[in-house]
C-alpha positions in Angstrom: 6.8 28.5 14.7 8.9 30.0 11.9 11.1 28.8 9.1 14.7 28.5 10.1 16.6 26.8 7.4 16.1 25.8 3.8 18.9 23.3 2.7 19.1 22.5 -1.1 21.3 20.2 -3.1 21.0 19.2 -6.6 17.4 20.9 -7.2 17.3 22.4 -10.4 20.2 25.1 -10.5 21.6 24.3 -7.1 24.5 22.0 -8.0 26.3 22.6 -4.7 24.7 22.4 -1.2 23.3 25.7 -0.1 21.8 26.6 3.1 19.5 29.6 3.5 18.9 30.9 7.0 15.9 32.6 7.9 15.9 34.9 10.9 12.7 36.0 12.8 11.0 39.0 11.1 11.1 39.5 7.3 13.7 38.2 5.0 14.0 39.1 1.5 15.9 37.5 -1.3 17.0 39.7 -4.1 19.1 39.0 -7.3 19.1 39.5 -11.0 17.0 37.7 -13.4 18.0 34.0 -13.8 19.9 33.7 -10.6 17.6 31.2 -9.0 15.2 33.1 -6.8 12.1 31.2 -8.2 14.0 28.1 -7.8 14.0 28.8 -4.1 10.3 29.2 -4.0 9.8 26.0 -6.0 12.1 24.1 -3.8 10.0 25.0 -0.7 6.8 24.0 -2.9 8.4 20.8 -3.5 9.5 19.7 -0.3 6.0 20.6 1.1 4.7 17.9 -1.3 4.0 19.7 -4.5 3.1 17.0 -7.2 2.1 19.1 -10.2 5.3 19.4 -12.4 3.7 22.5 -14.2 3.8 24.5 -10.8 7.4 23.6 -10.7 8.0 24.7 -14.4 8.9 21.4 -15.4 7.8 18.8 -17.8 9.3 15.7 -16.2 10.6 14.8 -12.7 14.2 14.5 -13.9 14.0 18.4 -14.8 14.2 18.8 -10.9 17.6 17.4 -10.6 20.5 19.4 -11.7 21.2 18.4 -15.5 24.8 19.5 -15.6 26.7 22.4 -17.3 29.9 23.0 -19.2 32.0 22.6 -16.2 29.8 20.4 -14.0 28.4 17.0 -14.4 24.8 16.0 -13.9 23.8 15.0 -10.5 21.8 11.8 -9.7 19.7 13.0 -6.9 17.8 16.2 -5.8 17.3 16.7 -2.1 15.5 19.6 -0.1 15.1 19.9 3.5 13.1 22.6 5.2 13.5 23.2 9.1 10.9 24.8 11.4 11.2 26.0 14.9 8.8 23.9 17.0 9.4 25.2 20.5 5.8 26.1 20.7 4.8 22.7 19.5 2.7 23.8 16.7 3.7 20.6 15.0 2.4 17.3 16.7 5.9 16.2 17.2 7.8 16.3 20.5 10.9 18.1 19.3 12.2 21.8 19.3 12.7 21.7 15.5 10.9 19.7 12.7 13.1 19.0 9.6 11.2 17.6 6.4 13.2 16.4 3.8 12.5 15.3 0.2 14.7 13.3 -2.1 14.4 12.5 -5.8 16.5 10.1 -7.8 17.3 10.0 -11.4 15.5 6.7 -11.7 12.2 8.4 -10.6 12.2 7.0 -7.1 12.1 9.3 -4.2 11.4 9.5 -0.5 10.1 11.8 2.4 11.6 12.1 5.9 10.5 13.8 8.8 13.4 14.5 11.4 15.2 11.8 9.5 12.5 9.2 9.8 10.9 7.7 6.6 7.6 9.3 6.0 4.7 9.2 3.2 3.3 12.2 1.2 0.1 11.7 3.4 2.2 12.1 6.6 3.8 15.4 5.2 0.2 16.8 4.4 -1.2 15.8 7.8 2.0 17.3 9.7 1.1 20.7 8.0 -2.7 20.6 8.6 -4.1 23.6 10.3 -0.6 25.4 10.4 -1.2 27.7 7.5 1.4 25.9 5.5 1.3 23.4 2.7 1.0 23.2 -1.0 -2.7 24.1 -1.2 -2.4 26.9 1.4 -2.0 30.6 0.6 1.4 31.1 2.7 3.0 30.9 -0.8 1.6 33.4 -3.2 2.6 33.0 -6.8 2.5 35.6 -9.3 -0.9 36.9 -10.0 -2.6 35.3 -7.1 -3.1 38.6 -5.2 -4.6 40.1 -8.2 -6.9 37.1 -8.5 -8.0 37.5 -4.8 -8.6 41.1 -5.3 -11.0 40.5 -8.3 -12.5 37.5 -7.2 -16.4 37.2 -6.8 -17.7 36.7 -3.0 -18.5 33.1 -3.9 -15.0 32.5 -5.0 -13.5 34.3 -1.9 -14.9 31.5 0.1 -11.9 29.1 -0.8 -9.5 31.7 0.5 -11.6 32.2 3.7 -11.9 28.6 4.1 -8.1 28.4 4.2 -7.6 31.2 6.4 -9.8 29.9 9.2 -8.6 26.4 9.1 -11.6 24.7 7.4 -9.1 23.0 4.9 -7.9 20.6 7.7 -11.3 19.2 8.0 -11.9 19.3 4.2 -8.6 17.0 4.0 -9.9 14.7 6.8 -13.2 14.5 5.1 -11.8 13.5 1.8 -9.6 11.1 3.5 -12.5 9.5 5.3 -14.4 9.3 2.0 -11.5 7.6 0.4 -11.2 5.1 3.4 -14.9 4.6 3.1 -14.7 4.2 -0.8 -11.7 1.6 -0.2 -13.6 -0.3 2.5 -16.7 -0.6 -0.1 -14.2 -1.8 -2.8 -12.8 -4.4 -0.3 -16.4 -5.1 0.7 -17.4 -5.8 -2.9 -14.3 -7.9 -3.2 -15.0 -10.0 -0.2 -18.5 -10.6 -1.6 -16.9 -11.8 -4.9 -14.9 -14.0 -2.9 -17.7 -15.4 -1.0 -19.7 -16.0 -4.0 -16.9 -17.9 -5.6 -16.5 -19.8 -2.3 -20.0 -20.6 -2.3 -19.7 -22.1 -5.9 -16.7 -24.1 -4.7 -18.4 -25.2 -1.6 -21.5 -26.5 -3.6 -19.0 -28.4 -5.9 -17.2 -29.9 -2.8 -20.3 -30.6 -1.1 -21.4 -32.7 -4.1 -17.9 -34.4 -4.4 -18.3 -35.0 -0.5 -21.6 -36.8 -1.1 -20.1 -38.7 -3.9 -17.2 -39.6 -1.8 -19.4 -40.6 1.2 -21.4 -42.8 -1.2 -18.3 -44.4 -2.6 -17.1 -45.2 0.8 -20.5 -46.6 1.7 -20.5 -48.8 -1.3 -16.9 -49.9 -0.5 -17.8 -50.8 2.9 -20.8 -52.7 1.6 -18.7 -54.4 -0.9 -16.1 -55.5 1.7 -19.0 -56.9 3.9 -20.5 -58.6 1.0 -17.2 -60.1 -0.3 -16.3 -61.3 3.4 -19.8 -62.9 3.8 -19.4 -64.5 0.4 -15.8 -65.9 1.2 -17.0 -67.1 4.6 -20.1 -68.8 3.0 -17.6 -70.2 0.3 -15.4 -71.5 3.0 -18.2 -73.1 4.8 -19.2 -75.1 1.7 -15.7 -76.1 0.9 -15.1 -77.0 4.5 -18.3 -79.2 4.3 -17.2 -80.8 1.0 -13.8 -81.4 2.6 -15.4 -83.2 5.4 -17.6 -85.2 3.2 -14.5 -86.2 1.1 -12.6 -87.1 4.1 -15.4 -89.5 5.1 -15.5 -91.0 1.5 -11.9 -91.5 1.6 -11.8 -93.1 5.0 -14.7 -95.3 3.8 -12.8 -96.2 0.7 -9.8 -96.8 2.6 -11.7 -99.2 5.0 -13.1 -101.2 2.0 -9.6 -101.4 0.5 -8.1 -102.9 3.8 -11.1 -105.3 4.0 -10.5 -106.5 0.4 -6.7 -106.9 1.0 -7.6 -109.4 3.9 
């Protein structure tokens, strides 16, 4: 695995698209002060996932986008792509080349891509695990870091040793697992809150259900009583009607006899 290409467009001083090709072996970039050598290093850091603007000598994200000059208009986007040889499958991707791209737009939005496919910062970090590359590794040594390593105490050197032997991969996985556990605990607490609220609502609904059941029972009882009352009333009226009919018939017979 080795770095093949670095493509920069719109990042800091790189207004025009630039491709830097790295051959196998040692590549040295030389030039006068202010020509953009440090911007190349920062472009590599940025595309590898650097988030700290202080490490990129910037105070805001828009500082990373070409801001224009007397002869050039500002650009609306910064884009950096870094391409690695992957014929030995160092990266867990079935491709002979692995290209990581990072874009930043002037509205503050951005995106990562791996071989042209959308990705997350987490995916970028996971891609470089155990490869010796990445923002937190020592594949990129800033000014003063070598001196810091030389003068470090034995206990401080452990950080460098852990990185060199690949412990950082497991530290990342441990932190990720701890974050997942913490998120699961938060979700569990949220579920418990929801259950508590649901239980309160359930108690209220059970009380309302009992009231509704009692109401329905009373309505049914009222209907039965009303039906029974009406039936009895009907019987009474029917009985009176029969009596009245008898009286009428009797009166009618008396009237006929009187007429005779």
